[in-house]
C-alpha positions as CSV (number, residue, x, y, z in Angstrom):
1,M,0.4,0.2,0.0
2,N,0.9,3.2,-0.3
3,E,-0.9,5.1,2.1
4,N,-0.9,4.5,6.2
5,W,-4.0,2.8,7.4
6,D,-3.9,4.7,10.5
7,Q,-4.1,7.1,8.9
8,L,-7.3,5.8,6.6
9,L,-9.3,5.0,10.2
10,L,-8.7,8.8,11.4
11,E,-10.3,9.6,7.9
12,Y,-13.3,7.3,7.3
13,L,-14.5,5.9,11.2
14,P,-16.5,9.8,11.3
15,R,-17.7,8.9,8.0
16,I,-18.8,5.4,8.5
17,E,-20.5,7.1,12.2
18,A,-22.4,9.9,10.5
19,C,-23.9,7.0,7.8
20,R,-27.6,7.1,8.0
21,D,-28.6,4.7,6.0
22,A,-27.7,1.1,4.3
23,L,-26.5,2.5,1.1
24,S,-24.4,4.9,2.1
25,Y,-22.9,3.3,4.8
26,D,-22.3,0.4,2.1
27,L,-20.8,3.0,-0.6
28,T,-17.9,5.1,2.5
29,L,-16.8,1.4,3.2
30,A,-16.5,0.6,-0.1
31,E,-14.6,3.5,-1.1
32,W,-12.7,3.2,1.9
33,Y,-11.8,0.1,1.0
34,T,-10.5,0.7,-2.3
35,H,-7.4,2.0,-0.6
36,I,-6.4,-2.1,0.4
37,Q,-4.8,-1.2,-3.7
38,D,-6.2,-5.0,-4.3
39,G,-7.9,-7.0,-7.3
40,H,-8.9,-9.0,-4.8
41,G,-10.3,-6.5,-2.6
42,F,-13.9,-7.6,-3.8
43,I,-16.6,-6.4,-1.2
44,N,-20.2,-7.2,-1.5
45,G,-23.7,-7.4,0.4
46,P,-27.7,-7.4,-1.0
47,V,-27.9,-3.2,-0.9
48,L,-24.6,-2.3,-2.2
49,D,-24.7,-5.2,-4.9
50,A,-28.6,-3.9,-5.8
51,Y,-27.1,-0.1,-6.4
52,L,-24.0,-1.2,-8.6
53,G,-26.0,-3.7,-10.9
54,V,-26.4,-7.6,-10.9
55,A,-27.5,-7.4,-14.2
56,P,-25.4,-6.7,-17.6
57,S,-26.2,-5.3,-20.7
58,P,-25.3,-7.4,-24.2
59,L,-22.3,-5.3,-24.4
60,V,-18.7,-5.8,-23.5
61,V,-17.2,-2.4,-23.5
62,R,-12.9,-1.6,-22.9
63,L,-11.0,1.6,-22.8
64,I,-9.5,2.2,-25.9
65,E,-7.3,4.5,-26.8
66,K,-8.8,6.2,-23.1
67,K,-12.8,5.9,-24.9
68,P,-15.2,3.3,-24.1
69,I,-15.7,1.0,-26.9
70,V,-17.6,-1.8,-27.8
71,T,-15.2,-4.7,-28.4
72,A,-17.8,-7.7,-27.9
73,F,-21.4,-8.5,-27.8
74,R,-22.8,-10.8,-25.4
75,Q,-25.5,-11.4,-27.5
76,D,-24.4,-10.8,-30.9
77,S,-28.1,-11.0,-32.3
78,L,-29.7,-8.4,-30.2
79,A,-26.9,-5.8,-30.5
80,K,-26.8,-5.9,-34.3
81,A,-30.8,-5.8,-34.2
82,L,-29.9,-2.8,-32.6
83,G,-27.8,-1.7,-34.5
84,I,-24.5,-1.4,-32.3
85,E,-21.4,-2.2,-34.1
86,L,-18.0,-3.1,-32.9
87,G,-16.0,0.2,-32.6
88,D,-18.6,2.0,-31.6
89,E,-18.0,4.4,-28.8
90,L,-20.1,5.4,-25.8
91,L,-21.0,8.7,-24.7
92,T,-23.7,8.8,-22.1
93,V,-25.6,6.3,-20.1
94,D,-29.5,7.6,-19.3
95,G,-28.2,11.2,-19.8
96,E,-24.8,10.8,-17.9
97,S,-21.7,11.3,-19.4
98,V,-20.0,8.3,-19.6
99,S,-16.7,9.8,-18.5
100,L,-18.3,11.0,-14.6
101,R,-20.6,7.4,-15.1
102,L,-17.1,5.6,-15.1
103,A,-15.5,7.3,-12.3
104,R,-18.2,6.3,-9.7
105,Y,-18.1,3.2,-10.0
106,H,-14.2,3.3,-10.2
107,R,-14.5,5.0,-7.0
108,Y,-16.1,1.5,-5.1
109,Q,-13.6,-1.0,-6.7
110,S,-10.6,-1.5,-5.1
111,A,-7.3,-2.2,-8.0
112,S,-3.5,-3.1,-8.4
113,T,-3.1,-0.8,-11.2
114,P,-5.4,1.5,-12.8
115,D,-6.1,-0.9,-16.3
116,A,-7.1,-2.7,-14.0
117,G,-9.4,0.1,-12.9
118,D,-10.6,0.5,-15.7
119,N,-11.2,-3.3,-16.4
120,Y,-13.2,-3.4,-13.6
121,A,-15.4,-0.3,-14.0
122,T,-15.9,-0.9,-17.7
123,R,-17.6,-4.3,-16.9
124,L,-19.7,-2.9,-14.3
125,F,-21.2,0.8,-15.7
126,L,-23.5,-0.3,-17.5
127,S,-25.2,-3.1,-15.5
128,G,-28.1,-2.2,-13.5
129,P,-31.5,-3.9,-11.5
130,A,-32.7,-7.5,-13.8
131,N,-34.8,-6.8,-16.2
132,T,-34.6,-3.5,-16.6
133,S,-33.1,-1.6,-19.2
134,I,-30.8,2.2,-19.9
135,T,-30.4,4.6,-22.7
136,V,-27.1,5.2,-24.2
137,R,-26.3,7.3,-26.6
138,F,-23.2,6.5,-29.0
139,K,-20.6,7.8,-31.8
140,G,-20.6,5.3,-34.2
141,R,-18.2,4.5,-37.6
142,T,-21.3,4.3,-39.6
143,Q,-23.8,6.7,-37.8
144,P,-22.2,10.0,-36.0
145,V,-24.6,9.6,-32.9
146,K,-27.3,7.0,-32.4
147,T,-29.6,6.4,-29.1
148,V,-30.4,2.7,-28.0
149,R,-32.5,1.3,-25.2
150,L,-30.6,-1.6,-24.1
151,P,-31.8,-4.5,-21.9
152,R,-29.8,-5.6,-18.9
153,D,-30.5,-9.1,-17.6
154,P,-28.0,-11.8,-16.1
155,A,-29.0,-14.2,-18.7
156,F,-26.3,-12.1,-20.4
157,Y,-23.0,-13.0,-18.0
158,R,-23.1,-16.7,-19.9
159,G,-22.4,-14.7,-23.2
160,G,-19.0,-14.5,-21.7
161,I,-17.8,-11.3,-19.9
162,Y,-14.1,-11.5,-21.3
163,N,-13.9,-13.0,-24.6
164,E,-14.0,-11.0,-28.0
165,R,-13.0,-14.6,-29.5
166,G,-15.9,-16.8,-28.7
167,H,-16.6,-17.4,-32.4
168,L,-12.8,-19.0,-32.9
169,P,-11.8,-22.2,-32.4
170,V,-9.8,-23.1,-29.0
171,L,-6.7,-24.4,-30.9
172,R,-5.8,-23.7,-34.7
173,V,-2.8,-23.7,-36.1
174,L,-1.8,-19.9,-37.6
175,P,0.1,-18.9,-41.3
176,G,3.7,-19.5,-40.2
177,N,3.3,-22.7,-38.8
178,I,2.2,-21.0,-35.1
179,G,-0.3,-22.5,-33.0
180,Y,-2.8,-20.8,-31.4
181,A,-4.7,-21.7,-28.1
182,D,-7.4,-19.5,-26.1
183,L,-6.6,-20.1,-22.3
184,D,-10.1,-18.8,-21.3
185,R,-11.4,-21.7,-22.7
186,L,-9.5,-24.3,-23.2
187,A,-10.3,-27.6,-20.8
188,P,-8.3,-29.4,-19.1
189,E,-8.9,-32.6,-20.7
190,Q,-7.9,-30.6,-24.1
191,V,-4.1,-30.5,-22.8
192,D,-2.6,-33.5,-24.2
193,S,-4.4,-32.8,-28.1
194,L,-3.2,-29.4,-27.7
195,F,0.5,-30.3,-27.9
196,E,-0.2,-33.8,-30.4
197,R,-1.5,-31.4,-32.7
198,F,1.1,-28.4,-32.5
199,K,3.9,-30.6,-31.8
200,D,5.9,-30.1,-35.0
201,T,5.0,-25.8,-34.3
202,K,7.6,-24.1,-34.5
203,A,5.8,-21.7,-32.1
204,I,2.6,-22.0,-29.7
205,I,0.8,-18.6,-28.4
206,F,-0.9,-18.9,-25.8
207,D,-3.4,-16.4,-25.3
208,M,-3.9,-15.2,-21.5
209,R,-5.9,-12.0,-21.9
210,G,-8.9,-13.9,-19.5
211,Y,-9.4,-16.4,-17.4
212,P,-8.2,-20.3,-17.7
213,N,-9.4,-23.3,-16.0
214,G,-6.7,-24.9,-13.5
215,V,-4.6,-25.7,-16.7
216,Y,-0.9,-24.4,-15.9
217,N,0.1,-27.6,-14.2
218,A,-0.4,-29.7,-17.4
219,L,0.9,-27.5,-19.5
220,S,4.6,-26.1,-17.6
221,A,4.8,-30.1,-17.0
222,R,4.9,-30.3,-21.0
223,L,7.1,-27.6,-21.3
224,T,10.5,-28.6,-19.9
225,K,12.2,-31.7,-18.3
226,R,14.1,-30.2,-15.7
227,T,12.9,-30.8,-12.1
228,P,12.4,-29.4,-9.5
229,I,11.6,-25.7,-11.1
230,D,10.1,-22.8,-8.3
231,G,7.1,-21.1,-10.7
232,A,6.0,-19.1,-7.8
233,S,7.1,-18.0,-4.5
234,F,4.4,-17.5,-1.6
235,W,4.3,-15.8,1.7
236,R,1.1,-15.1,4.3
237,Y,1.3,-13.5,7.6
238,S,0.7,-16.2,10.4
239,P,-1.1,-14.6,13.5
240,R,-1.6,-18.1,14.8
241,M,1.7,-19.1,15.1
242,P,3.5,-15.7,16.8
243,V,7.6,-15.5,17.9
244,W,7.3,-14.3,21.5
245,D,10.3,-12.1,22.4
246,G,10.4,-14.0,26.2
247,A,10.0,-12.7,29.6
248,S,11.2,-9.2,29.1
249,T,8.7,-7.7,27.7
250,G,5.9,-10.6,26.9
251,S,5.0,-9.2,23.6
252,S,4.9,-11.1,20.2
253,T,5.5,-10.6,16.3
254,I,3.1,-11.8,13.9
255,T,5.1,-14.4,11.8
256,K,5.7,-14.9,7.8
257,S,5.7,-18.4,6.5
258,Y,7.6,-19.0,3.4
259,F,7.0,-21.3,0.6
260,K,7.0,-22.2,-2.8
261,G,4.9,-23.0,-5.2
262,Q,6.7,-25.7,-7.4
263,L,5.8,-27.2,-11.3
264,P,4.7,-30.8,-11.2
265,P,7.6,-33.5,-12.7
266,P,7.3,-33.6,-16.5
267,V,5.1,-35.1,-18.2
268,G,5.2,-37.1,-21.9
269,P,7.3,-35.5,-25.1
270,T,8.6,-32.0,-24.0
271,Y,7.4,-29.5,-26.4
272,G,10.6,-27.7,-28.3
273,G,9.1,-24.8,-30.1
274,R,9.0,-21.3,-29.0
275,V,6.1,-20.0,-26.4
276,V,4.7,-16.8,-26.1
277,M,1.6,-15.2,-24.0
278,L,-0.4,-12.7,-24.7
279,I,-1.3,-10.8,-21.8
280,D,-3.4,-7.1,-20.4
281,E,-4.7,-6.1,-17.9
282,R,-8.2,-8.8,-18.0
283,T,-4.9,-11.3,-17.1
284,Q,-5.3,-11.9,-13.6
285,S,-5.1,-14.3,-10.5
286,Q,-4.8,-17.8,-11.8
287,A,-4.1,-16.2,-15.1
288,E,-0.9,-14.5,-13.8
289,Y,0.1,-17.6,-12.0
290,T,-0.3,-19.4,-15.4
291,G,2.0,-16.9,-16.4
292,L,4.4,-17.0,-13.7
293,F,4.8,-21.8,-14.6
294,L,5.2,-20.8,-18.4
295,E,8.4,-18.6,-17.9
296,A,9.5,-21.0,-15.8
297,A,9.3,-23.8,-17.2
298,T,10.6,-22.2,-20.7
299,P,11.9,-18.7,-22.2
300,T,8.1,-17.5,-22.5
301,I,8.0,-14.0,-24.2
302,F,4.9,-11.8,-22.9
303,I,3.3,-9.6,-25.2
304,G,0.4,-7.3,-25.0
305,S,0.2,-4.9,-21.9
306,P,0.6,-5.3,-18.0
307,S,-1.7,-8.1,-16.2
308,A,-3.9,-7.2,-13.3
309,G,-1.1,-7.5,-10.7
310,A,-3.7,-9.8,-8.3
311,N,-2.9,-12.7,-7.7
312,G,-3.1,-15.0,-4.8
313,D,-5.8,-17.4,-2.7
314,V,-8.7,-14.9,-2.2
315,T,-9.7,-14.5,2.2
316,Y,-13.3,-13.5,2.7
317,Y,-14.6,-12.0,5.8
318,R,-17.6,-10.9,7.0
319,I,-18.6,-7.7,8.6
320,P,-21.3,-5.9,10.9
321,G,-24.2,-4.8,7.7
322,D,-24.4,-8.3,6.1
323,L,-21.2,-7.0,3.6
324,T,-18.5,-9.7,2.6
325,L,-14.9,-8.7,2.2
326,A,-11.8,-10.4,0.2
327,F,-8.4,-9.8,-0.1
328,S,-5.2,-11.5,-0.9
329,G,-4.4,-14.2,1.3
330,N,-1.2,-15.1,-0.3
331,N,1.5,-12.7,-1.2
332,V,2.8,-14.9,-5.1
333,S,5.8,-13.7,-6.7
334,H,7.4,-14.7,-9.4
335,G,9.8,-18.2,-8.8
336,D,12.8,-15.7,-8.4
337,G,11.0,-13.0,-6.2
338,R,10.2,-10.3,-8.2
339,Q,7.3,-8.3,-7.5
340,L,4.0,-9.9,-8.5
341,Q,1.5,-7.6,-6.9
342,R,0.6,-4.3,-7.8
343,L,3.3,-4.4,-11.1
344,G,1.8,-7.6,-13.0
345,I,3.9,-9.6,-15.4
346,K,5.9,-7.2,-17.3
347,P,5.1,-7.5,-21.2
348,T,8.0,-8.4,-23.0
349,I,6.9,-6.3,-26.1
350,V,3.5,-3.8,-25.6
351,V,1.0,-3.7,-27.8
352,K,-2.1,-2.3,-27.4
353,P,-5.7,-2.6,-29.5
354,T,-6.7,0.4,-31.2
355,I,-10.2,1.5,-32.0
356,A,-9.1,1.3,-35.7
357,G,-7.9,-2.2,-35.3
358,I,-10.9,-2.9,-33.5
359,R,-13.6,-1.5,-36.3
360,A,-11.4,-3.4,-39.1
361,G,-12.4,-6.7,-37.0
362,R,-8.6,-7.1,-36.5
363,D,-6.4,-8.1,-33.1
364,E,-3.3,-6.4,-33.1
365,V,-1.5,-7.9,-29.7
366,L,-2.3,-11.3,-31.7
367,E,-0.7,-9.9,-34.4
368,R,1.9,-8.8,-32.9
369,A,2.8,-11.8,-31.5
370,M,2.7,-13.4,-35.2
371,R,4.7,-11.0,-36.6
372,Y,7.8,-11.6,-33.9
373,L,7.7,-15.0,-34.2
374,N,7.8,-15.3,-38.0
375,Q,10.7,-13.0,-38.1
376,A,12.3,-14.4,-35.0
377,A,15.7,-17.0,-36.0
378,P,14.6,-20.5,-34.9
379,R,15.0,-21.4,-31.8
380,S,18.7,-22.3,-31.0
381,P,19.3,-25.7,-29.1
382,V,18.8,-25.0,-24.9
383,G,22.0,-25.0,-22.5
384,K,22.7,-23.6,-19.1
385,D,24.1,-20.1,-17.8
386,K,27.0,-20.9,-15.7
387,A,26.2,-17.5,-14.1
388,S,22.1,-18.0,-13.3
389,G,21.7,-22.0,-13.7
390,R,18.5,-20.5,-15.8
391,Q,18.0,-22.6,-19.3
392,R,19.0,-20.8,-22.4
393,V,18.1,-20.0,-25.2
394,S,18.9,-17.6,-28.6
395,S,19.6,-14.1,-28.0
396,L,16.1,-13.0,-29.2
397,D,14.7,-14.8,-26.0
């Protein structure tokens, strides 16, 4: 944290005491809780959830070039019937400017990084009570300004919160003999077929711009022959295991527990091609953990923008007012100890989508990864760096 929590107590406790209804109490607590600066800093309760919205619209919106842009549809047929197109820019929601509305949702959402906070806000700012609707003004690519009435329905969540790639195969071979796997949708039982299908490709692109399905062990086991390997470093406070200083003062210090997340033993043939992972602010928690395991198993090039910087098992607890709060109960770092929390995984090659690219139906992050792989020299024989003991490949890695 960048702030002093004791000072925040002095600031917010009088504001909590002054609350006169459930909503003001919930909103003040939610605003206070954002100061933990943790993307796992969830706060939920019936009154607060109703205010922030339980039913989404049929649109997926992201901040692209700092503008709220439609990047996907949760219900494609409905969006097209309303005349909404990919790349449309939102201007107002129920007469409120989008900038003010997003700022309001930011105010009550804890985030580890500013970009992750933008992601949370754009996922929520069109939400509301179930079976209601909102009026949204758009600036379109074919119409200067259009006004649309959007329904809100919890069923829209089943259309996919993250994935703009749902209409494409989970596994495919791209030009240049490059394998591609969408880890947002890849099931554990598909991992063996993935490596069988891509065994002769020169590279695999793992698209982790979303949330995975517990495949980090299965993937990493096919990417290295080495063992043991530390994929991640953990520590957490152990308040039930204090260290006493003896009879002098009778005081105690809360200890920290340290442990390692190790890759599983190698399984089957080891994939020998290059490995790239696509990341952005939607890459959070288990998605980041997957990246840590891949980089520990084999030299991995990360392409896109920084991940969310919120990893570690989530701890939940309840407070008065029928509210449940959460936070990252473990600190998770890279296997070599580098910080992840509030930094995220840093891309080797930084690239972000553009409004023009979205309107043209392009995936500019994936295109950049393909260009890198098609221009890169063939992967050199694997060795070990004498100084670090880490696996070494060509200088391009």
